[in-house]
C-alpha positions in Angstrom: 38.5 -3.7 38.0 35.6 -2.3 36.0 32.1 -3.8 36.4 30.9 -5.4 33.2 27.7 -3.4 33.2 29.7 -0.1 32.9 31.7 -1.4 30.0 30.5 -0.6 26.5 29.7 -3.6 24.4 31.6 -3.7 21.2 29.6 -5.1 18.3 31.5 -8.0 16.7 32.7 -7.6 13.1 30.8 -9.6 10.6 33.0 -10.6 7.6 31.9 -12.9 4.9 33.9 -14.0 1.8 31.7 -15.5 -0.8 32.8 -16.8 -4.2 31.7 -15.0 -7.3 28.2 -16.0 -8.4 27.1 -17.2 -4.9 23.4 -16.7 -4.2 23.4 -14.6 -1.1 20.0 -16.1 0.0 21.9 -19.4 0.5 24.1 -17.7 3.1 21.2 -17.2 5.4 20.5 -20.9 5.2 24.0 -21.7 6.6 23.4 -23.0 10.1 26.6 -21.6 11.5 26.0 -18.1 10.2 22.3 -18.2 11.3 23.2 -19.3 14.8 26.0 -16.8 15.2 23.6 -14.0 14.2 20.9 -15.3 16.6 23.3 -15.6 19.5 24.7 -12.2 18.9 21.2 -10.7 18.7 20.4 -12.1 22.1 23.6 -10.7 23.5 22.9 -7.3 21.9 19.3 -7.1 23.2 20.4 -8.2 26.7 23.0 -5.3 26.6 20.4 -2.9 25.3 17.9 -3.8 28.0 20.4 -3.5 30.8 21.5 -0.1 29.6 18.0 1.1 28.6 19.0 1.8 25.0 16.7 2.8 22.2 18.6 0.6 19.8 21.5 -1.8 19.8 24.2 -2.7 17.3 24.2 -6.4 16.4 27.3 -6.4 14.1 29.7 -4.1 12.4 30.0 -4.8 8.7 33.7 -5.8 8.0 35.5 -2.9 9.7 33.4 -0.4 7.8 32.0 1.7 10.7 28.5 0.6 9.3 26.4 -1.3 11.8 23.4 -3.6 11.7 21.2 -1.9 14.2 18.0 -3.2 15.9 15.5 -0.6 17.3 14.0 -1.3 20.7 10.5 -1.5 19.1 11.7 -4.6 17.2 13.2 -6.4 20.2 10.1 -8.2 21.3 9.2 -9.6 17.9 12.8 -10.5 17.3 13.0 -12.4 20.6 9.7 -14.1 19.8 11.2 -15.3 16.4 14.3 -16.5 18.3 12.1 -18.4 20.7 10.5 -20.2 17.8 13.9 -21.1 16.4 15.0 -22.6 19.7 11.7 -24.4 20.2 12.4 -26.2 16.9 15.8 -27.1 18.2 14.3 -28.1 21.5 16.7 -25.7 23.3 14.2 -24.7 26.0 16.8 -23.1 28.3 17.5 -20.5 25.6 13.7 -20.1 25.1 13.4 -19.3 28.9 16.2 -16.8 28.7 14.5 -15.0 25.8 11.1 -15.1 27.5 12.8 -13.4 30.6 14.2 -10.7 28.3 10.8 -10.1 26.8 9.4 -9.7 30.3 11.9 -6.9 31.0 10.8 -4.9 28.0 
């Protein structure tokens, strides 16, 4: 059995089918999409910290081999934004998890 830390994280594929004429700014307001992105961002940063990466892939865009990347220099500010999001939701356990990640940077 291979230890999880030695396994390479595969960025999930982000696929979105929107109807013609849809305002894409409304997509970011969709709570399910927003939470999926935030949760995957936490996972990607956790992986990046544990493997001492300079950047991490959040998502692959629809099997295109194009990735949404987040540079290490942006991890702290991203996690701080995530903490604010979870404070508003009163999910303090996730806030603590993110704070611990920031301490590791």
